[in-house]
C-alpha positions as CSV (number, residue, x, y, z in Angstrom):
1,X,0.0,0.0,0.0
2,X,1.4,3.4,-1.0
3,X,1.5,5.9,1.8
4,X,1.6,9.4,0.5
5,X,0.1,11.6,3.2
6,X,2.0,12.9,6.3
7,X,0.4,13.7,9.6
8,X,2.5,15.6,12.1
9,X,1.9,16.5,15.7
10,X,4.2,17.5,18.6
11,X,4.8,15.7,21.9
12,X,7.1,16.4,24.8
13,X,10.0,14.1,25.7
14,X,8.0,12.2,28.3
15,X,5.2,11.6,25.9
16,X,7.6,10.5,23.1
17,X,9.2,8.0,25.5
18,X,5.9,6.6,26.5
19,X,4.8,6.3,22.9
20,X,8.0,4.6,21.9
21,X,7.8,2.1,24.8
22,X,4.1,1.3,24.0
23,X,5.0,0.8,20.4
24,X,7.7,-1.7,21.3
25,X,5.6,-3.5,23.9
26,X,2.9,-4.0,21.2
27,X,5.4,-5.5,18.8
28,X,5.5,-2.6,16.3
29,X,8.7,-2.0,14.4
30,X,8.1,1.7,14.1
31,X,6.3,4.4,16.0
32,X,4.5,5.3,12.8
33,X,3.1,1.8,12.4
34,X,2.0,1.8,16.1
35,X,0.2,5.2,15.8
36,X,-1.4,4.2,12.5
37,X,-2.7,1.0,14.0
38,X,-3.9,2.8,17.1
39,X,-5.7,5.5,15.2
40,X,-7.4,3.1,12.7
41,X,-8.3,0.3,15.1
42,X,-10.2,2.7,17.4
43,X,-12.5,3.7,14.5
44,X,-13.2,0.0,13.8
45,X,-14.0,-0.7,17.5
46,X,-16.4,2.3,17.6
47,X,-18.1,1.1,14.4
48,X,-18.5,-2.4,15.8
49,X,-19.9,-1.1,19.1
50,X,-22.3,1.1,17.3
51,X,-23.4,-1.8,15.1
52,X,-24.0,-3.9,18.2
53,X,-26.1,-1.2,19.8
54,X,-28.1,-0.8,16.6
55,X,-28.8,-4.6,16.6
56,X,-30.0,-4.5,20.2
57,X,-32.3,-1.6,19.6
58,X,-33.8,-3.3,16.5
59,X,-34.3,-6.6,18.5
60,X,-35.8,-4.8,21.4
61,X,-38.2,-2.9,19.1
62,X,-39.4,-6.1,17.7
63,X,-40.2,-7.5,21.1
64,X,-42.3,-4.5,22.1
């Protein structure tokens, strides 16, 4: 997959150290890979949770 967009943000030294340690602990080779995975997986979790809530609402509506 071609990656041609850059996202930049600033962190202080302590934050950078924490991010680097978290990336390593999760098995990522680079901080970029870790942050990309973290950012994209959160969207998927939210979508899955929203889908489950929708299913429950529909099922409860049918029972009423």
